[in-house]
C-alpha positions as CSV (number, residue, x, y, z in Angstrom):
1,X,-1.6,-5.7,65.3
2,X,-4.0,-3.5,63.4
3,X,-3.4,-5.9,60.4
4,X,-4.1,-8.9,62.6
5,X,-7.3,-7.4,63.7
6,X,-8.5,-6.5,60.3
7,X,-7.6,-10.0,59.0
8,X,-9.6,-11.6,62.0
9,X,-12.5,-9.3,61.3
10,X,-12.9,-10.5,57.6
11,X,-12.3,-14.1,58.4
12,X,-15.2,-14.0,60.9
13,X,-17.2,-11.9,58.6
14,X,-16.8,-14.3,55.7
15,X,-17.5,-17.4,57.8
16,X,-20.7,-15.8,59.2
17,X,-21.9,-14.6,55.8
18,X,-21.8,-18.3,54.9
19,X,-24.1,-18.9,57.7
20,X,-21.9,-21.1,59.9
21,X,-22.3,-20.7,63.6
22,X,-22.3,-23.0,66.7
23,X,-24.9,-22.7,69.4
24,X,-23.6,-21.9,72.9
25,X,-24.8,-23.7,75.9
26,X,-26.3,-20.6,77.6
27,X,-29.1,-21.4,80.0
28,X,-32.2,-21.9,77.7
29,X,-34.4,-21.5,80.8
30,X,-33.4,-17.7,81.0
31,X,-33.7,-17.2,77.3
32,X,-36.4,-15.1,75.9
33,X,-36.4,-16.8,72.5
34,X,-40.0,-16.9,71.3
35,X,-41.4,-18.3,68.1
36,X,-44.7,-16.4,68.7
37,X,-43.3,-13.1,67.4
38,X,-41.6,-14.2,64.3
39,X,-42.3,-16.8,61.5
40,X,-39.6,-19.5,61.7
41,X,-40.1,-20.5,58.1
42,X,-39.6,-16.9,57.0
43,X,-36.5,-16.6,59.3
44,X,-35.1,-19.7,57.5
45,X,-35.8,-18.2,54.1
46,X,-33.9,-15.1,55.4
47,X,-30.9,-17.3,56.5
48,X,-30.8,-18.9,53.0
49,X,-30.9,-15.4,51.4
50,X,-28.2,-14.3,53.8
51,X,-26.0,-17.2,52.8
52,X,-26.5,-16.2,49.1
53,X,-25.4,-12.7,50.0
54,X,-28.8,-11.4,49.1
55,X,-29.0,-9.0,52.1
56,X,-31.9,-7.0,50.7
57,X,-34.0,-10.0,50.7
58,X,-32.6,-11.4,53.9
59,X,-33.0,-8.4,56.2
60,X,-36.7,-8.1,56.5
61,X,-37.1,-11.9,56.9
62,X,-34.3,-11.9,59.7
63,X,-35.1,-8.8,61.4
64,X,-38.3,-10.1,63.2
65,X,-36.2,-13.0,64.7
66,X,-33.7,-10.4,65.9
67,X,-36.4,-8.6,67.6
68,X,-37.5,-11.9,69.2
69,X,-34.0,-12.2,70.8
70,X,-32.6,-14.8,68.6
71,X,-28.7,-14.2,68.9
72,X,-27.8,-15.5,65.4
73,X,-30.5,-13.2,63.8
74,X,-29.2,-10.3,66.0
75,X,-25.7,-10.9,64.9
76,X,-26.7,-11.1,61.2
77,X,-28.8,-7.8,61.5
78,X,-25.7,-6.2,63.1
79,X,-23.5,-7.4,60.1
80,X,-25.9,-6.0,57.6
81,X,-26.0,-2.7,59.3
82,X,-22.2,-2.6,59.7
83,X,-21.5,-3.3,56.0
84,X,-24.6,-1.3,54.7
85,X,-25.9,-4.3,52.8
86,X,-29.7,-5.0,53.0
87,X,-29.9,-2.2,55.6
88,X,-28.5,1.3,55.6
89,X,-24.9,1.5,57.0
90,X,-25.2,2.4,60.5
91,X,-22.3,1.7,63.0
92,X,-24.2,2.6,66.0
93,X,-27.2,0.2,65.1
94,X,-24.6,-2.5,64.3
95,X,-23.0,-2.3,67.6
96,X,-26.3,-2.3,69.4
97,X,-27.2,-5.6,67.6
98,X,-23.7,-7.1,68.2
99,X,-24.1,-6.4,71.9
100,X,-27.5,-7.9,72.1
101,X,-26.2,-11.0,70.3
102,X,-23.1,-11.3,72.4
103,X,-25.1,-11.1,75.5
104,X,-27.2,-14.0,74.1
105,X,-24.2,-16.1,73.9
106,X,-23.3,-16.0,70.2
107,X,-19.5,-16.5,70.0
108,X,-19.1,-14.5,66.8
109,X,-20.7,-11.4,68.3
110,X,-18.6,-11.8,71.4
111,X,-15.3,-11.9,69.4
112,X,-16.5,-9.0,67.3
113,X,-17.2,-6.9,70.3
114,X,-13.9,-7.6,71.7
115,X,-12.3,-6.4,68.4
116,X,-14.4,-3.2,68.4
117,X,-13.7,-2.3,71.9
118,X,-9.9,-2.8,71.5
119,X,-9.9,-0.7,68.3
120,X,-12.4,1.9,69.6
121,X,-14.3,1.4,66.4
122,X,-17.8,2.9,66.7
123,X,-17.6,3.1,70.5
124,X,-15.1,4.3,73.0
125,X,-12.0,2.3,73.2
126,X,-12.1,0.1,76.3
127,X,-9.4,-2.6,76.6
128,X,-10.9,-4.0,79.8
129,X,-14.1,-4.7,77.9
130,X,-12.1,-6.1,74.9
131,X,-10.3,-8.5,77.3
132,X,-13.5,-9.5,78.9
133,X,-15.0,-10.6,75.5
134,X,-11.8,-12.4,74.3
135,X,-11.7,-14.3,77.6
136,X,-15.4,-15.2,77.3
137,X,-14.9,-16.6,73.9
138,X,-11.9,-18.7,75.0
139,X,-13.7,-20.1,78.0
140,X,-17.3,-20.6,77.0
141,X,-18.3,-24.1,76.1
142,X,-20.7,-24.7,73.1
143,X,-23.2,-27.5,72.5
144,X,-21.7,-28.2,69.1
145,X,-18.0,-27.4,69.0
146,X,-17.2,-27.2,65.2
147,X,-14.5,-25.9,63.0
148,X,-15.7,-22.4,63.1
149,X,-16.0,-22.5,66.9
150,X,-12.4,-23.6,66.9
151,X,-11.2,-21.0,64.5
152,X,-12.9,-18.2,66.6
153,X,-11.7,-19.5,69.9
154,X,-8.0,-20.0,68.3
155,X,-8.1,-16.2,67.1
156,X,-9.5,-15.1,70.4
157,X,-6.7,-16.8,72.3
158,X,-4.0,-15.3,69.9
159,X,-5.6,-12.0,70.3
160,X,-5.4,-12.4,74.2
161,X,-1.8,-13.4,73.9
162,X,-1.1,-10.2,71.9
163,X,-3.3,-8.1,74.3
164,X,-1.3,-9.3,77.2
165,X,1.8,-7.6,75.8
166,X,0.1,-4.2,75.3
167,X,-2.7,-4.0,77.8
168,X,-2.0,-2.9,81.4
169,X,-2.2,-5.5,84.3
170,X,-5.3,-3.7,85.6
171,X,-7.1,-4.0,82.3
172,X,-6.3,-7.6,82.0
173,X,-7.3,-8.4,85.6
174,X,-10.5,-6.4,85.6
175,X,-11.3,-7.9,82.1
176,X,-10.8,-11.4,83.6
177,X,-13.1,-10.6,86.5
178,X,-15.8,-9.3,84.3
179,X,-15.5,-12.3,82.1
180,X,-16.0,-14.8,85.0
181,X,-18.8,-12.8,86.4
182,X,-20.6,-12.9,82.9
183,X,-19.8,-16.6,82.5
184,X,-21.3,-17.3,86.0
185,X,-24.4,-15.2,85.3
186,X,-25.1,-16.5,81.8
187,X,-24.0,-20.0,81.8
188,X,-23.2,-21.2,85.3
189,X,-19.5,-21.6,84.3
190,X,-16.7,-19.8,86.0
């Protein structure tokens, strides 16, 4: 199980370092994305540097977009804090950015949070929250379903299947309820 989590973590990390990510269909009318507080062209330069794994160059260009509530930027800032590349290694800061990104509908951050909650890495172990995020990943619809989305959803589904064997019925039931509440609040889906 632990090996599976580690393998999943590195697959997702590798794919995201390459800069692949689908957009979710979260309600843009409730989104607080604003191009007024960051330079879009600078952000794009940061994404290109991120793809080249030049995190020291990428971080200061991506960070303003993360502050402007761009979920992809928030995730990438979280990764850079998590691995200590482009930013000082800081697990607490990384988790904070992953949470913001996940709440913004970024599928990779949602799956990452599930893994972190299940393992209790950097935050208290909470299998109910882990199951909630795995469920969200498997149920949420995205505007552009692509290969990476399919891979992440497939991994989350397999992780859920494994979790069913080891999580309590209460953790699973409560995780499902939390996921459906989140989906209803953030996307109108249930």
